[in-house]
N, C-alpha and C positions, 0 to 999 in steps of 0.2 A: 624643434625642441626649444625654440626660443621662448615661447609663451607657455611652456609646460614645466611642471614641477615633477621631480622624480624622487620617490622614497625607496631606498634600497634596504631590503630586509636580509640580514646576514644571520643565518641560523648557526647554532654551535656545531662544532665539528667541521667536516669538509663537505657538507651538503651544499647544493646549488643555491646561490643567492636569488632573491626575488625582487623585482622592481615593480613599483606601482606609480603610474604617471597620471597626473591630472592637471588641468589647465588652471589659469587664474580664476575663471568663473567657477570651476569646481572647488578651488581653494576657498572662494567666498562662500559657496554653499556649505562646504565642510565646516568653515568657521561658524557660520550661522547655526548649523546643526549642533556643533559642539556647544555653542553658547546656549541654545535652546535646551539641550540636555542638561547643561549645568544649572540653568535656571530652574528646570524641572526638579532636579535633585535637591537644590537648595530649598525650593518651595515645599517639596515633600518633607524634607527634614524639619523645616520651620513649622509646617502644619502638624507634623507628628509631635514636635516639641510642645506646640500650643495645646493640642488635644491632651497630651500627657498632663500638663499643668491644669487644664480645665477639669479633667476627670479627677485629678488629685483633689482639687478644690471641692468638687461635687461628691466625693466619696462619702463624707459624713451624711449628706442628704440621701444618697443611695442606700447607705446602711440603715438609716432611719426608716426609709420607705420599705425596705425588706423586713425590718423588724415589725413595722405596722402591718404589713401583709401577713406575716406569721401570726401576729396577735389577732388580726381579724379572722384568719382561718381557725385559730384556736377558739375564739368566741363563737364562731359559727358552729363548731363542733359542740361546744357547751350548750348553746341554744337548742341545737338539735337533740342533744341528750336530755335537756330539761323538758322539751316538748314531748319526748317519748315517756319520760317519767310522769309528766302531768297527765298524759293520755292514760297511762297505766293506773294512776291514782283515781282518775275519773271513772275508768272501767271498774276498778275494784270497789269504789264507793257505790256505784250503781248496783253491782252484784250484792254488796252488803245490804243496801236498801231492799232489794228483792228478797234476800234471805230473811231479813227482819220481818218483812210482810208475811212470808210463809210461816216463819216461826210463831208470829203472833196469832196465826190461825190454829196452831197446835198447843202452844203454851203461852201464858200471859207474859208480856214484856213491859218494861217501863215505857211510859209514853214518849220520853225524850229519845230521839234517835242517837245511836252511838256514833253514826257518821258525822253528826254535828259536833260531837265531842272531839272526834279525830281532827276536824278542821281547826279546832282551837289548840291542838297539840296535847290533848289529855287522853291517856289510854283508859280502857274500861276499868282496869284494876285501880288506877289512880283516881278515877271518877268516883268509885265507891268510897274512897277516903277523902274526897274533895281536895286532892293534892295534885297540882299541875306538874307535869314532867318538866325537866330542864328545857330551855329553848332548843328547838331543833336547829342544828347547825347546817345540815346538808340535806338536799332533796332525797338522797339515798335513805336517810333516817326516816323521813316521812313515808317514803315508799315501803320501807320495811315494816313500819308500824301498821300501815293500812293493810299490807299483805298478811301480817301476822293476825290481825283482827279478822280478816276475811277467812283465813284458815281455821281460826277458832270458831267462827260462826258456822262454817261448813261442817265442822265436826259436831257442833251442837245440833245443827239441822238434821244431820244423818242420825244422830242418837234420838232426836225427838221423833223423827219419822218411824224409826224402828220401834220406839216405845209406843207410839200411837198405834202402829200396826199390831203390836203384841197386845195392847189393851183392847183394841177393837176385836181381837180374836179370843179374848178371855171373858167368859160369862160373868156378868156383874149385875144383872137385873133378874127379876122373876118374869116368867113368861106371861103371867096374867095377874091383874090386880084384884086379889081376893084373899080371904082368910086361909091360913095354912091349918088344915084340920088333922093331918097325920104327919109326924116328923119322920126323918130317916132313921133306920135301925130296927131292932126287934120290937114287935108289937103283938097285941092280942089279935087272933084271926078275926077279921071283920065279917066273915061268913058264919060266925057262931062257934060254939064249943070253947074249950079252955086251952086250945093249942096256940102256940105262938108261931110267927113267921117273920122272916127278915124282909123289911120294907126297903127296897133299894132306891128310894127317892122320897119325895114329899108329895102329899096330896093337897091341891089347892081347890077349895070348894067354890068354884065359879059356876054361874048359871049355864044352862045348855045354850050353846052358840056364842059363848064369850070368845072374843078374838085371842088367839094364842100367838105370841111374838117370839122370834128368835132372840136368844139371850146374848148372842155374840155373832160376829162374822164367821162364815164357814161354808162348807159344801154339804148338801143333802146326800147322805149315803144310803138312806132307806126311807121310803114313804109308801106305806101299804098296811095290810092287815096282819096283826100279830095275835096268836091264840090267847095270850094273857092280857095284852094292853090294847087290843082292838086296833083301831086306826092309829098308827104310830109313825112318828117322824124322828129320824136320827140325823144329827148334824155333826160333822167332823170339823173342829175349829183349829186343827193343827196343834203342834206341841204336845201331842198325846191326849188332848181333851176332846171328849165326845159328849154331847147332850142329847137326851131323848125325851119325847113328849107323847104321852099315851092317853087312851080313852077318848080320842077326838071323835067328833061327828062328821067332820068334813076336812079334807086335806087340800091345801092351796099350793103345795109344791110337789115336785117329783124328784126322783133320784137324779143327781148330777147338777141340780140347780145351785147356783151361788146365791147366798143370802147375806144380808147385812143385819147388824144388831137392830132390833125392833121391827124387822120386816114381818109382815103377817104370813104365817106358815100353816095355820089351821084354825078350826073353830072347835071349842071344847064340846064334850058330849058324854055318852055313857056306854061306849062300845067296849067289847072285851069283857074281862072278868072284873066287874064293877058293881057296887051296891047303889050307885046313884051318880048323877051328873057331877063330874069334877075333872080336874086335870092332874095327871101324874107326871111329875118332872124329876128327871134323874141326871146325874153327871158321872162319867167314867173318866178317870185319869190314869193313863198308862195301863189300861186294862183292869184297873181296880175301881170298884164302885165307891164313891165318896158322897158326903152330905152336901147337897147343893147350896145349903146356907153358908158353907165355907167360902163361897164365892160372892155372897150377897149379904150386905148389912141391911136387915129388914126388921120391922116390928111385926107384931101379930097381924096388924092391919096394914097391908101394903098399899 
C-alpha cells in the first residue's frame, strides 16, 4: 500500500463505504486524463464562443443572401409568368391573323391588320377615332386587350359565316340571262281566249338549249317530268325557300344532288304546256308562291 493511493467513498446513511485504489502511475494517467478533458472542455467552449461571434458577425450577410434568394425566386416566377403571357399573346395574335384572313374572304376589311394596332397599344375602337389608349402598365392588360379582340373577331367570324351561308342559300340571281316576257301574277291565257290564269312564276324567253343555273345553294328535291312544266327541277334552299325551273329540254341533276349557286342544272326547252322555247322560273316561300323578282334586282334585259 506504500505506492498506492486510496479514495474512500462514503455514501449517505449507513451504506457500506467503497474504496478505490490506484498507483502513482495511475495517478499520473488520471491527472493527464483530467487535464486532457479540461483542455477539451475549454477548447469546445472557446470554439463555441468563437463560432457564436462569427455567426453573429455574418448574420447580416446571411440575411442578405436569404433575401436575394427570395428575390431571385420571385423574379423567376415573374419571368415564367411573363413567358406564359407572351406565349398566350403570340398565340392569340396568330389566331387573330388567321381570322382576319378568313374574314377578308367573306367581307371586306381594312388593309391594316388590327394585330399591328394591338402591338402599339391601340384598341380597334380607339383606332377608329385615332386615339391611343393610356400606356399599358401590366402584361395582364395587354393579354386582356388581345383576348378581348380575339373574342370579338371570333364573334364577327361566326356571324359572317352564318350570313354567308344564309346568303348563299337565298336566291339572288336569275337562272338564265334573257328577257322576262311574262311576269308573276294573273295574266291573259297564252293559249287563246279571253280567260285569265294565275302565273306562278316568270317566263324568261331564252333560246332552246340555253344553260339554266341554280339561283342559290340547295338540294334537288325533284328532277323529272311534270304534266304542266315538262322537264322540271325543284331545289330546296332551306329556311322554307324552294325554287323550280320548268319547260327544260335536258336535266343535268337528279333528286338528292347538292348544288351551289350558278351550278348548271338544266338546258332550257319547250317541254310541257308551253307555246315556245322559254324557261319558267318560280319561287315558293313557306308553301306560298311569291314573285321571283322579289329576290332579284334586275332590269328588263338581264
